N, C-alpha and C positions, 0 to 999 in steps of 0.2 A: 033480052029486053028487060028482064027483071033485075039484072045485075047493076044497071046504071044508078037506080036510087040507092042501092046498098053501098055502092062505091062513094056516092056523094055524101052519105052519112058517115062513112068511115074516115074520109079524107080529113075533116076538121080535127078529129081525135088524133089521127096520125101526125098532123102538123103540130098539134099541141105537145105530143110526146117528144117529137124531134126537137122542138124549141126547148123543152125542159132538159133534155139530155145535153143540148148545146150550152145552155146556161150553166148547168152543173160542171161541164168540162171547162167552161171559161172562168168559173169562180176561182179565186185564188185559194191555194191549198194552205191551211193553217199549219204552222210549224211550232213545235214544242220548244220553248226557250228554257234553258237550264236554270237561269237566274229566276225566271218567273215561277218555275216549279219549286225551287228552293224557298222562295218567298211564300208560296202557297202551302208549304209544309206545316205551318202553324208555329205555336210558341215553343214547342219542344225542339225545333230546329236550332234554337239558341244554345242549349246545353250541348247539342251535337256539334255545333260549330266550335264551342269551347273545347270539346274533347278532341276535335281534329287539330286545333291549334296547339294544344298541349302535346298531342301525339307527335306532331312535326318537331316541336321544340325539344322534347325528350330524346327522340330518335337522333336528331342531328347532334345534340350535345353529347350523348353517350358515344356516338360513332366517332366524334372528334377525340374524346377522351381515350377510347380504346386504341385508336390509331396512334395517338401520341404516346401511349404506354406500350406500344409494340415492342416485343423483345428485340434487343439490338442484334446486329449481324453476328455471324460466327467469329469475326475478327475480334470482337469484344470479349467473347467467351474464351477464345484462344489466348488472348493477351493476359487476361486475369489468371487463367490456369497456369500459364508460363511464369507469371510473377509469383504465384503461390508455390509452384514447384521449386523456384529459386529462392524461396523464403523471403521474398521482398514484399512483405505484408502491407507496409505503408503505401507502396506504389499501387498495389492492388486495390486498397481502400480508396485512393485518390481516383483511380480509374472508375470505380463504382460510383463515386460521388458525382462525377461528370455526367454519367448517364441518368436519364429520367425513367428508365424502364423498371417495372416491378422486380424483375429478376436481379437487377443490380442492387436493389435494397435487400433482397434475400441474401445474396452473396456477401454483401457488406456486413450483414448481421452475422453470417457464418465466420467472417474474418475476425470479428471482435470476440468470437468464442473459440478461437483456434487452440487455446491452451486448455480447453475443457474436453471431457470425454466425447466420443463420437455421438452418443445418444443425445447429449445436451445440444450439440451443434445442430443435429438433425431436427430436434423439436423446436429449437429457436427459429431456424429457417422455415419450418413448416408453419409456425405461428405467424411469422411475417408474411408468408405466402397467402395465408387465409385472409389477413387484413388487406392485402393488395387486391385479391380477388373480390372481396367485399366492396372495395372502392370502385372496381370496374362494374360491378353489378348494381351499383347504387341507382335508384329511381327506375329500374326495370320493372318493378312491381306496379308502377303507374301504367305502363303499357299493358300489363296483364289485366289490370282493373278496367281500362278502357275497352279492351277486347271483349269483356263481359258486359259492361254497362251500356255501351253504344247500341248493340242490337236490342236490348231491353227498352231503352229509350225510344228507339224507332218503332218497336211494336206497341209501346204505350201510346205513342202519338197516333198510330193508326186506329187503335181502339177508341181513343178519345174522339177522333174525327168521325168514326162510324156512329158513336153515340149521338154526337151533334147532328149528323146527317139524318138518322132515323127520327130524332126529335123534330127536325124541320119537316120531314115527310108527314109525321103525325099531325102537325099543326098547320102546315101549308099545302098539303096535298101531294100526290105522287106526280113526279115529273122525271122523265127519262134523262133529260139533260142534267137536272140537278143530281140525280143518282150517279150518273157516269162521271160528271165533273168532280163531285165530292169524293168518290172512291179513288180516282187516279191521283188527285192532289194529296189525299191523306196517305196513300201508299208511298209517297215520296219519303216520308219519315222512316218507314221500314227499310227502303232501299238505302237511304243515307246511313242509317244505323248499322246495317250489315256491311256497307263499304268501309265505314270508319273502324268497325270492329275487326274486319278482315285485315285492314292495313296495320292496325295495332298488333294483331297476332303475328303477321308475317314479319313486321319490324322487330318484335320481341324475339322471335325465333332466330332471325338473322344476327342480331346482336349477341344472343347467347352462343351461337355458333362461333362468332369471332372471339368471344371470351374463352370458349373451350380451346380454341387454337392457341391462344396465349398461355393458358394454363398448362397445356401439354408441352409447350416450348419451355416454360418455366421449370416444369418437373424434369425435363431432359437436361437443362442447363444445371440445375441443382444437383442432379445425380453425378454429372461429370465433375462438378466442383468437389463434391464429397469424396469421389474416388481420388482426386488429387490430394485432398486433405489426408486421407488414409495413407496414401503413398508417402507423402511428406512427413507424416508423423512416424510411420514405420522406419523411414530412412533416418 
């Protein structure tokens, strides 16, 4: 008999809790917009954006240059070596001029030094090879700089955002929404800086690997050419 009043008291509270749960479930779930987050990152997102644009430009430009300067196929090397072995130097020079590959310019330099001692031919070709490698590595230092600068800019943006956040808390009072919103928006700069820096690092390593492949092929082709030069000279 005493349970009825208790149940009547509990029922309104239960109905209120059920309604609150139903309203929370029916409320639309907020979604994070990438564009909104980037805009909330602050002023330091501008230099990070510039770094990302420079990164893409340098990577694509260097990749095209490296692929364009790829060592020609084995048929080119074989044809030049046969022409040198037959002492048809002018034809070998013409074959080298047609090719745009760095190794072709190395061999052409060696052909112009055929009447010199072996050491002179080798050093001349080595000098041309260093110049060609320098051309391939041009602007790669920009990617190295971006890989170091971008994370620092991101961290600096987060620090600046936290300073502003605590300044507002001191003068406007503590608010959980303000704290949470300020922290997650300012952390965007750190995430962006790390992503841009990582992309620059990976891009730089990839391009260096491609250049090393070309350097190895250039060295192998130059060694074969020098062997032919020695044989033709000895003959």
